[in-house]
C-alpha positions as CSV (number, residue, x, y, z in Angstrom):
1,S,-39.3,10.7,47.2
2,R,-42.2,11.1,44.8
3,Q,-44.9,13.9,45.4
4,F,-47.0,16.2,43.8
5,L,-45.4,19.5,43.1
6,G,-46.9,23.0,43.5
7,S,-49.9,24.1,45.5
8,P,-52.5,23.2,45.4
9,K,-51.9,19.6,45.0
10,F,-55.4,18.5,43.9
11,L,-58.1,19.4,41.4
12,N,-61.3,20.6,42.8
13,N,-64.2,23.0,42.1
14,Q,-61.8,26.3,43.1
15,N,-58.9,25.3,40.9
16,S,-60.3,23.6,37.6
17,N,-57.6,25.0,35.4
18,L,-55.0,23.1,37.6
19,L,-54.2,20.8,34.7
20,L,-53.7,23.3,32.2
21,D,-51.5,25.3,34.5
22,R,-49.3,22.4,35.5
23,L,-49.3,20.1,32.4
24,L,-46.0,20.3,30.4
25,V,-46.7,19.0,27.0
26,G,-43.7,17.4,25.0
27,E,-41.6,14.6,24.8
28,I,-38.4,15.7,26.7
29,G,-38.9,13.9,29.9
30,S,-37.8,10.4,30.6
31,D,-38.5,7.5,28.2
32,F,-39.2,4.9,30.9
33,E,-42.9,5.7,31.7
34,R,-43.8,4.3,34.9
35,G,-47.4,5.4,35.6
36,L,-48.9,2.7,37.4
37,E,-45.7,2.8,39.8
38,A,-46.4,6.5,40.3
39,I,-50.2,5.8,41.1
40,E,-49.4,3.3,43.4
41,A,-46.7,5.8,45.1
42,V,-49.0,8.7,45.5
43,L,-51.9,6.4,46.6
44,S,-49.9,4.7,49.4
45,P,-50.9,5.2,52.9
46,N,-47.5,6.6,53.9
47,Y,-47.7,9.2,51.1
48,L,-51.5,10.2,51.6
49,N,-51.0,10.4,55.4
50,A,-48.1,12.9,55.0
51,A,-49.3,14.9,52.0
52,A,-53.0,14.6,51.4
53,P,-54.8,13.3,54.8
54,G,-58.5,12.9,54.0
55,F,-58.0,12.6,50.0
56,L,-59.2,9.3,50.1
57,R,-62.9,8.7,51.4
58,A,-64.7,5.3,51.8
59,D,-67.9,6.9,50.2
60,A,-66.0,8.2,47.0
61,L,-65.1,7.0,43.6
62,L,-61.5,7.3,43.0
63,A,-61.2,8.3,39.2
64,I,-57.9,8.0,37.7
65,I,-57.3,9.6,34.0
66,I,-54.0,8.5,32.4
67,I,-52.9,10.5,29.4
68,G,-49.8,9.0,27.4
69,D,-48.2,8.3,24.2
70,E,-46.5,5.1,25.3
71,D,-47.0,2.1,27.5
72,D,-46.2,1.6,31.0
73,Q,-43.1,0.1,32.0
74,S,-43.4,-0.4,35.8
75,E,-41.9,-3.2,37.5
76,K,-45.1,-5.0,38.9
77,T,-47.6,-6.9,36.8
78,T,-50.9,-5.0,35.8
79,A,-52.5,-7.7,38.1
80,D,-50.5,-6.5,41.2
81,Y,-51.7,-2.8,40.4
82,I,-55.4,-4.0,40.0
83,Q,-54.8,-5.8,43.2
84,F,-53.6,-2.8,44.8
85,L,-56.5,-0.6,43.8
86,N,-59.1,-3.2,45.0
87,R,-57.4,-3.2,48.3
88,L,-57.2,0.5,48.7
89,K,-60.7,1.3,47.5
90,P,-62.7,-1.9,48.0
91,N,-66.4,-2.3,46.3
92,F,-68.8,0.1,47.8
93,Q,-70.9,-1.2,50.7
94,E,-73.9,-0.9,48.3
95,G,-72.2,-2.7,45.6
96,G,-70.2,-1.5,42.8
97,Q,-66.4,-0.9,42.3
98,A,-64.9,2.1,43.9
99,W,-62.3,2.7,41.6
100,I,-62.0,3.6,37.8
101,V,-59.1,4.0,35.4
102,N,-59.7,5.9,32.1
103,F,-56.9,6.2,29.5
104,I,-56.3,8.5,26.6
105,G,-53.3,7.1,24.7
106,I,-52.0,5.2,21.5
107,L,-54.6,2.3,20.6
108,A,-53.5,1.1,17.5
109,D,-50.5,-1.3,17.0
110,T,-48.2,1.3,15.5
111,Y,-49.5,4.7,14.8
112,R,-48.2,8.1,13.9
113,C,-50.2,11.1,15.1
114,G,-51.0,14.2,13.2
115,N,-47.8,15.6,11.4
116,S,-45.2,13.7,13.6
117,S,-42.6,11.5,12.3
118,K,-42.4,9.4,15.2
119,T,-44.2,6.0,15.3
120,Y,-46.0,5.0,18.5
121,T,-46.6,1.7,19.8
122,R,-49.8,0.7,21.4
123,A,-50.3,0.7,25.1
124,I,-51.2,-2.8,26.5
125,R,-50.9,-2.1,30.3
126,Y,-53.1,1.1,30.7
127,P,-56.0,-0.6,29.1
128,Q,-55.9,-3.6,31.1
129,L,-56.6,-1.5,34.2
130,V,-59.3,0.2,32.3
131,T,-60.9,-3.2,31.4
132,A,-60.7,-4.3,34.9
133,S,-62.6,-0.8,36.3
134,N,-64.9,-0.5,33.3
135,G,-63.4,2.6,32.3
136,V,-62.8,4.2,28.9
137,V,-60.2,4.2,26.4
138,S,-59.6,7.0,23.7
139,S,-57.1,7.9,21.3
140,I,-54.6,10.5,22.0
141,C,-54.2,11.1,18.3
142,D,-57.5,12.7,17.7
143,R,-57.3,16.7,17.0
144,D,-60.0,17.3,19.5
145,L,-59.8,15.7,23.1
146,R,-63.1,17.3,24.1
147,P,-65.1,14.0,22.9
148,A,-62.6,11.7,24.9
149,L,-63.1,13.6,28.1
150,S,-66.9,13.8,27.5
151,N,-66.9,10.0,27.2
152,I,-65.0,9.8,30.7
153,N,-67.4,12.3,32.1
154,A,-70.5,10.4,30.8
155,R,-68.9,6.9,32.5
156,L,-68.3,8.6,35.9
157,I,-71.8,10.2,35.8
158,D,-73.3,6.9,35.0
159,I,-71.5,5.2,37.7
160,L,-72.3,7.9,40.3
161,T,-76.0,8.0,39.4
162,A,-76.7,4.2,39.3
163,F,-79.0,2.9,41.9
164,K,-78.1,-0.3,43.2
165,I,-80.6,-3.0,44.3
166,D,-79.9,-6.1,46.4
167,S,-82.5,-8.5,44.8
168,E,-84.3,-9.0,41.6
169,P,-87.5,-6.5,41.4
170,N,-91.1,-7.7,40.4
171,L,-91.2,-5.4,37.4
172,D,-95.2,-5.8,37.6
173,T,-95.3,-3.8,41.1
174,L,-92.2,-1.8,40.8
175,V,-92.7,2.0,41.3
176,V,-89.9,4.2,40.8
177,K,-90.0,7.7,42.6
178,I,-87.4,10.5,42.7
179,N,-88.2,13.3,45.1
180,G,-91.7,12.0,45.4
181,V,-92.4,12.1,41.7
182,V,-93.3,8.6,39.9
183,I,-91.1,7.8,37.2
184,P,-92.7,6.1,34.2
185,A,-91.2,2.8,33.1
């Protein structure tokens, strides 16, 4: 049975160091990476109803960040996982996709990170989900990952602060106000 280990199970404002506390850096785990399968497993209704009721909300953006040094080897096609996420989180009622995948990983065909003697192979499958969701890809080989996380943050803010309109506006008569203050063109 796949499940999140430890408590609390999810990142929130009160436990912002959750990733640092739980992330095990290294290469001693399985060499059969199945991240997309794991995403599907922990976002399945059966798992969520038992382990995390209320985690998914219709009005909330589902943001997934994948960090890895190899490509996904899950059994299903990436189109299957895209379809799963589209069914799980259909577009918002006011428009716009309700899920996004971001990836920090190997982006070149073959690459050596830092002083490592290991040659890494470019990820293909994870970036396909990023493209399908208009997410962000960044290299895991950069010495400082703050710019990568900053780019993901900027993309999420862009999505969450976008104003959706249902018809083409007449720019000659358009007036935009925020809290009663007119915003210049």
